[in-house]
C-alpha angles and dihedrals in degrees: 000000000000136000090188120121125220122231115306090252091078136027116256116266118231099238093177088083090059095054124097093233120173114276121190142138089215101114124231091220106064100209088195097169088062101031099047096062089053090055090048088055090050093050090051093046093049092040090232092179091058091045090055091049093051093046093047096048112129096021122117109279126245109189119189099194106211118236102226117243118211114263096225109104148350118310119261132208093273091054090048090052090052097048094043092050090050091050093048091052095045092049091046092051089050090051089050089059105266129129091244105185119180120198111183120216143193135211106221107168132073142049099317089069099029089052091055092053091048089051089054090049093051091049089055095042093247125144116225091210090062092058120086109252094237091053091049092048090051091054089052090050092050092048092050092047092054095052092042089061092046093050092045091060091045091052092048089051088059087063094254111157120205145117093300093162092057109034123159115253123188091217094057113111096244090049093050090049091051093048090051090047091053091050091049089052089059089049094048093049092050097248096115118077140160114238143156115244138142109271133174106269129194110215090191095051095031096224142101116262133207124227089256090061097058136075127195124243132172117261135173110236134188109254124199139180110213129185128224120200118229108236107171143025103016135119115257098262091045093046089060091055131080131227113232126213131186125213139169092204106064089168089071093062093093086059094051112128103159146008120230127214133174130236089215093061123088111227133192140191110242134187129201111238101174132023140136115277093243093048121121090225103058135194109280096024112134124210137181110226141160107267094231092054103038096094094051092047092053091046090054089048092051091239110166098201138001140174134217110232102185149318119289108207118213087238088066090054095051110101097008118142125216134191123238112260089239095049110123091016100067127020117246098047100083095114133114117268109203126209108234131190111242129182090206092068112105140172095235094104142343124035107308090262124089125214104231120210106166090194092064113033138050096222090042089054094046096050090046093050092044089058097040099111094045091048092050090052088055089054094250117146107246100188112122112229127227099228100161126048130213091271093056095255125133113250135218087274086072097064114209094018104062110147095017109131129230089192130358125231090275092055093253124140113276134204100266096097093051092050095048093047090050091051093049089050092051090047091054090239099116116100100173142340138199142132134275131201109215145143114278133178119260131181108260089218105048093024088222128127119268128214131220106242135175108235137148109265140158115258139185108222117238099190105034114113108242123207093209088055093054093263093304124128123245089248092055093049092046093049090052089049089055090054091049092054128085110231121205110226094025095229088072088079092060092048097053091038090062093045097049092039093057105029121118124232112305112259103211103171127096128186094225140103109230109075146058108303124235094257101209136112124218123211109243113244096013100050087219115156113239112240109192123145093204092054091047091050092053091050093050093047092050091050091050090055103034107014126234090313085082089077093057098045093065112066099200102019094246093146089062100037101046139123095017098042138038110237089216089067095057140061116219112222112235100187118108127227125268104262088233087066088055094053092038088059096052093100087063095061101028105040097029103039109088092177096056098035109021091167089067097041122120098026106173107191125211094251086060093052096265136114099239126111133203118201131189116200125184143126119299091255088072091077083084093033132036098357090054099041090048091049094050094044094050094041091052096047103028105021096238145065116281093225141054097201131027119193123188132193133194132245130273117253134178120261091274092053094255126139112258119248135162091235091059092046091226099116117129109203115206089216090062094047090051092047093050104032111007136253093273089067089056090046091052091050091052096046095044095049128089094249092184086076131043113290127223127214137175140134095286092046090051089051090053092054091044088057092048088050091050091056093048091048092049090053090053091046094051091050091050091049093050093046090060083084097045117116113200114222095044094091119147122223114259095246091055096051118109115259094254092057091046088051091056090048088052090053090049089053091050092047092048091064095038095049093045090053093045093050091044090054093042091244096148095163089061090051091054092044092050094048095042091051093046098044098043099031109030097028114027099029096038124009098035091042093052096043099045091090094052093042094049102034111023119101115269089250094054113131091212092053094047091047092050093051090048093053093042088054090052091045095049093052094050098041093049093050091045090051096044098089090053105033095033095168100039094046089051092049092050093044093052091048089056098036108028111200139156093230106010125121139176086230090068090062128095121211106285118242114246117212115249088223089072090069111100114164094176092054091047091051091051093050092047087062092045092052091050090057090044089058090061091051094049090047091054092047092050089059090052091050093048090051088048092235087127132022099201134012091250088070090064134084105180128185114232117204114204117183098190112078095208093051090046090053091051092053093045088055092072137049091265094180088058090048092050093041093236128135092237139356135190124210113211135184123244141031095300129228122314093251093056120116117257140174119221094225095049104062122195096023124107132169130207112193124221138165118260115251123232136035129320114252110240091217108037100019093231114148109222139142092240097066105127095024089126107065092205090060105029099172101051139064121264089255091055090044090058090049091050092048090054091044094050092048092050092047099039093113091051091048091050093049090049092050092049 
C-alpha cells in the first residue's frame, strides 16, 4: 500500500505482499453480453429447471399461469417487461419456499396470425378463398410454430427460467380438444346461443370483433341534425312541430326505427323567429328540443332568433309516433317510428333525442328489444333490418342507397354519408350539418375503423339463469369471482368490476378460418342447438387425435352425428371461436390437465382449503382482455374465478412519456439493450420501476440503471475478494463480536423481514431500493470503508478482522440470494465464484433464516447517532481534500466539538478515529469555534480540521507518533509490526526457500 522508503541503511520492503488485499476472479467489468449466454448454457447443461422442480417437490405451489403472447413476431420492450416481471416473481416465490413452477405458453390462433398469412398472399397475388381451408390452416400453423421458436429463444435470453421444452400451445391437439370441450360445456348448459345483435365489424378483415380487439383513435365525422315529423298522438301545436335528432353516423339513418327520449330531461316547444331565407331551419318552423341544448342546436342551424312556446312534458312524448325523415321522398320508409323512453339519453350533447337504429348500436338494440312486445301490440314491425353487408355496403334493406359504401375494402370512408345527407336535404328533413372530431373504435390489427353492424353471431349469455350455476347468471358468478380475487394494485378490482358489470353478452364467433371451430350442430328449421354427450365425446376424441382440422375435413359432420342423428337434419356451424375464448380456456388444459402438465397437477387453492396459489400477471389492458375472458370462461364452466391473485403492470413509454413508434424513432428494442448492456440491466430496470404505472425507458435511463448495477456488482466483488481470506470454523459468538459487526447483523435481520414481505407482496421496487440502499450506503460507503484497514492490515489473529470476515460471509450469502430473482445472471456468477460446483446454483437456494437474536434496536439507535456525527467529520475532511491540504483522511486528526453530553458519551464509547478513518481524533465539549465546519441537519456538532502528528506508517499509511516503536520494524506502527511478525512467522519456510 505504501510508496514510502525506509532509512537509507536498508532497502525498502514491499509491504503490499503482507497485506490481506481482496483477491477474486470476479471481474469488475461485467461483460454481461458475453457472460450471460455462458450461464444460459450452464443452466441448460445442468438442467437447472428440473433441479428446482425436484428440490421444490412437496412444497405449497405457487403457479404463475402465463398469459399467452401471440406467436407472430419478435418480442418488443413491453413483452420483455412482462416476461421479466413474471420471472422475478416466480424466482422470488421459489426463494420464499414455494414450488413456483412456470410453464410458458403461446396463443397461436386468430387474426394476428391469419392476417400475416393473408398479407403474404396479397403480396404474391394469391386469393385466400381459392386455397383449401386445411392448406391455409397449415400455413398458419407453420407460421405460428416458427415465431414460437424465435420468441422462446428471446425469452430465454432475458434470463426467464421455465419449462421451455414443454410449453402450452393453443394450437396443440390436446389444447384444441380442451377448448372445444369448454365451448361444448357452454352449449350443453344452455349458455351458448345464436342471436342477431349489433357487433363491431371489421370491413377490412370481414369478421366480428370483440371490445378487446379494438383501440380508439380520433376521427373527423360528418354530423347532422335531422327532423322527424309527429304523425300520431300529439296535441295540435305539438303535431305541427318536429322532433330533432343529432348523429355522427348519417349512414345509419336508413336503419332508423325509433327515437329515444328521457323522462329525466326537460323539453320545450320552440319556434324559429328569424333566419336567413336560404336556411334549412326557416322562420315559423317548430321543434321539440331539450331545454339545455336548444341554444346550441339553433346556433348550429344558423338560426338568428327563436322563442320558447311551452313545456313539453315527457308524458306527452310517451306513445307518440313519428314518420321517418325520408318518408314520402324515397319508397320503403313509410313505417311508424315510435318515441321510446331510454335511460341512455343524456343532455351532454345533441338535442335531447337519440336517433335509434337497432341494427347499429348496442343501446339502440337494447331499447328496441326492451319495447318489443309493446311495439308489436301497437302494430309496429319489430324485425331488425340488415342494412349493411360484410363488405361495408348498404343492402336492399336501405332503399335508395343500395351499394353505397360506409367503408371500402381498405377501411377508407365511402360514399354512404354523402348520399344519405343529400337525400335528407332533398326531403327537407335536414336542420343543420357539420363535422365532429371524436374518438372512434379501430381494429388494432388493420388500424382501420370498424362499424357497428347487425349480424347473426354466437353469444354466451351474461344474464341468463343457469341451472349448473345454481340458478345464478354468468354475470353474478363472475362478479363474485372478482370479489374473491386479490387484485394488485387494488384499483384493478374496480376497473374489471365496471367492465364485467356493464358488458353485453359475449360474442364468441368469428368469420375466419384459423382457430378452433364452434363445435355445435343446429337443428334445421328450429335453430335448436344439439346437446348430446356422445356427439361431444366423439368431437373431443377426434380433436385429440387430429386437432381442430378434423372439423373441416368432414363436410356435414356425419362422423360426429352418426349413428344417433341424421346429418341431413342438422347444420354444422363453420364459424371459429373468438381467440379470447381460446386464451380464456387455457386454465382448463394447463392447470387441470395432469397428463399434459404434471408439474402443475394437484393444485389445491386456498379457497378449497389448500395452500396453493394461482396468479395471473399481464398488462392493465387485459382487464378487458385475458383477465376477463378467463374469468367468464371459468365462471361459466366451473362456477368460480380461475385465479387467486391478479397483478397488472403499465405500458412502456419513452423518456418523455410518449408512446413508442417506429415513425417517431423512439423505440427501445430489448434485443439492442441486451446486446449492448446485458439482460440484467433490463431486469434491474423492470424490478426497480413502479410497474403499477406506465414505465419509461431510453438511453439515459438505461445508463442510470447501468450505473446502479455497477455499484451493486462492485459491492459483491469486494466481498468476494475479502472472503478469499476467510477461514470457516473460526466464527466468533454473537455476544463477543465488535459493535460494528453486531450492527450489520442487526441490519441483516431488519432486511430479512423487509425483503421477505416485499417479495411476498410482489413489491419488487422496494426490494431493489432496500438492497441498493444497504449495499451502497450501509456497506460500501460505511462498513466496508471503515473495516478496510482492519481487513487489510490487522494481524491474521485479529478478533476484529476475523469478526469482519465472518459477517461479510453472512452478508454475501444473504445479499446474493436476495438479489437472485432480480439479477439472475450476476447473482449466479457471484455465487459460483464463492461456491464453485458442477451443478450448484443460487437459484436452488431459499431465503436464509436470520436469527432473531441479531436484532438490537438499542445498538442501531446508538450507531445512528454515531453515523450522524461521522457525516460532519467526513464533510469537513472533504473540504480539506478539495483544498489539497490533505490527500487522504488518514493524514487528518480533527477535533470534534459535541455540545450534547449524551451524544458526546455515545461517540466516546467507540474508536471514533477508526470509524472516521482518521489517524487520530479528539472529542471536545461545547459548540466549537465559529469557523468550525457544521451541517445544518446535525445540530450541536462542529469539526475543526488539523493534520495528524507523527510519521506515516509505511504499511498502513496511518500517521502516528508511535511509528518505529518496534525496533524490528522501524517504519510501521506497533499494530502493523505485530501483523508483520505473524506474517513472517507463517511464511518463514517460504522466505527460507526463497533465500536458498
